[in-house]
C-alpha positions in Angstrom: 16.8 -2.6 -23.2 16.0 -4.9 -26.2 15.9 -7.9 -23.8 13.4 -6.1 -21.5 11.1 -5.3 -24.4 11.3 -8.9 -25.7 10.5 -10.3 -22.3 7.4 -8.0 -22.0 6.3 -9.0 -25.5 6.7 -12.7 -24.5 4.7 -12.1 -21.3 1.9 -10.3 -23.2 1.5 -13.2 -25.6 1.8 -16.0 -23.0 0.0 -14.4 -20.1 -2.2 -11.5 -21.3 -4.6 -11.6 -18.4 -1.7 -11.3 -15.9 -0.1 -8.5 -17.8 -3.5 -6.6 -18.0 -3.8 -6.9 -14.2 -0.2 -5.6 -14.0 -1.1 -2.5 -16.0 -4.1 -1.9 -13.7 -1.9 -2.3 -10.6 0.6 0.1 -12.2 -2.1 2.7 -12.6 -3.2 2.4 -9.0 0.4 2.5 -7.9 1.0 5.8 -9.8 -2.2 7.3 -8.3 -1.0 6.4 -4.8 2.4 7.9 -5.5 0.8 11.1 -6.6 -1.4 11.1 -3.5 1.5 10.5 -1.2 3.6 13.2 -3.0 0.8 15.7 -2.9 0.3 15.1 0.8 4.0 15.4 1.5 4.3 18.6 -0.5 1.3 20.3 1.0 2.2 19.2 4.5 5.7 20.7 4.1 4.4 23.8 2.4 1.8 24.4 5.2 4.7 25.3 7.5 5.6 28.2 5.2 2.0 29.2 4.4 -0.4 27.9 7.2 -3.5 28.5 5.1 -2.5 25.5 2.9 -3.6 23.3 5.9 -7.2 24.3 4.9 -7.0 21.9 1.9 -4.1 19.5 2.4 -5.6 16.9 -0.1 -9.1 16.6 -1.5 -10.8 18.9 1.0 -8.9 17.7 4.1 -9.0 20.7 6.4 -6.6 20.5 9.4 -6.2 24.3 9.6 -7.9 24.6 13.1 -5.7 21.8 14.4 -2.6 23.5 12.9 -3.5 26.8 14.7 -4.3 25.3 18.0 -1.7 22.5 18.4 1.0 22.1 15.7 2.3 18.9 17.3 -1.1 17.2 17.0 -1.2 18.4 13.4 2.3 17.0 12.7 1.3 13.7 14.4 -1.9 13.1 12.4 -0.4 14.1 9.1 2.6 11.9 9.8 0.2 9.0 10.3 -1.7 9.8 7.1 1.6 10.0 5.2 2.8 6.7 6.7 -0.4 5.1 5.5 0.0 6.5 2.0 3.6 5.3 1.7 2.7 1.8 3.1 -0.2 1.5 0.5 2.3 2.6 -2.2 4.7 0.0 -1.0 2.0 -2.7 -1.0 1.1 -2.0 -4.7 4.8 -1.8 -5.7 5.3 -5.3 -4.2 2.3 -6.5 -6.1 3.8 -5.2 -9.3 7.1 -7.0 -8.6 5.2 -10.3 -8.0 3.1 -10.0 -11.2 6.2 -9.2 -13.3 8.1 -12.1 -11.8 5.5 -14.8 -11.7 5.4 -17.4 -14.4 2.1 -19.3 -14.8 3.9 -22.3 -16.3 6.0 -22.8 -13.1 4.2 -20.5 -10.6 5.7 -21.8 -7.4 9.0 -20.3 -6.4 10.5 -19.3 -3.0 11.0 -15.8 -4.3 7.3 -15.4 -5.1 6.4 -17.0 -1.7 8.6 -14.5 0.1 7.1 -11.6 -1.8 3.6 -12.8 -1.0 4.7 -13.0 2.7 6.0 -9.5 2.4 2.6 -8.4 1.0 1.0 -10.0 4.1 3.3 -8.1 6.5 2.7 -4.8 4.7 -1.1 -5.3 4.8 -0.7 -6.1 8.5 1.3 -2.9 9.1 -1.3 -0.9 7.3 -4.0 -2.4 9.5 -2.0 -1.7 12.7 -1.2 1.8 11.4 -5.0 2.4 10.8 -5.8 1.2 14.4 -3.3 3.6 15.8 -4.4 6.5 13.5 -8.1 5.9 14.3 -7.3 5.9 18.1 -5.4 9.2 17.7 -8.1 10.7 15.6 -10.7 9.6 18.2 -8.6 11.2 20.9 -8.4 14.4 19.0 -12.2 14.5 18.5 -12.7 14.0 22.2 -10.5 17.0 22.8 -12.9 19.1 20.6 -11.1 19.1 17.2 -13.2 18.9 14.1 -11.5 16.4 11.7 -14.5 14.9 10.0 -12.9 14.5 6.5 -10.1 12.5 8.0 -12.2 9.3 8.0 -11.7 8.9 4.3 -8.0 8.4 4.9 -8.5 6.2 8.0 -11.0 3.6 6.8 -10.4 -0.1 5.9 -8.8 -1.4 9.1 -10.6 -4.7 9.1 -10.2 -5.1 5.4 -6.4 -4.8 5.6 -6.1 -7.1 8.6 -8.3 -9.7 6.7 -6.1 -9.2 3.5 -3.0 -9.8 5.7 -4.4 -13.1 7.0 -5.4 -14.2 3.5 -2.1 -13.3 1.9 -0.3 -15.1 4.7 -2.3 -18.3 4.0 -1.6 -17.9 0.3 2.1 -17.6 1.1 2.0 -20.8 3.0 0.3 -22.5 0.1 3.1 -21.2 -2.2 5.8 -22.6 0.2 4.1 -26.0 0.1 3.8 -25.7 -3.7 7.5 -25.0 -4.0 8.2 -28.2 -2.0 5.9 -30.3 -4.1 7.3 -28.8 -7.3 10.9 -29.5 -6.2 10.0 -33.1 -5.3 8.3 -33.7 -8.7 11.4 -32.4 -10.5 13.6 -34.7 -8.4 11.5 -37.8 -9.1 11.3 -37.3 -12.9 
């Protein structure tokens, strides 16, 4: 425990900006965990008390969908939960990168792999959003009113763009690792 505290103190003195960003990412991660947990709890509870579906999370009313077709309700909430958990995983991976990276020697294969993982998670979120929006559109065509759902299903293009950007950064990191290793060998 002492060693962990000392490493945190050292990081705060050597890389304060990076550690401040880590604290911000931690707070977003905790918020996403709370959101995913709330959605999971209210979704489960709605099977015991269906009126809970009137306000699953922040005014999301899927009660009419629950009454008419339970399987559609389960499908759309499962997609929303999947998105919430993927976003949580994205921020957790960011935390792991920020805690592991060293600005003196930033290039390592481990960081490169974690950035690639971030890219894949962002791509999964983008694909999940495409699937979720298609399903929500299909439900609207069938006459279901799910207008508040769009707040949970926005950002498809942004996540796909983020995925491409992170993939490019991961490739730069891989090249940086090669150059850094070559420089260490020549010295």
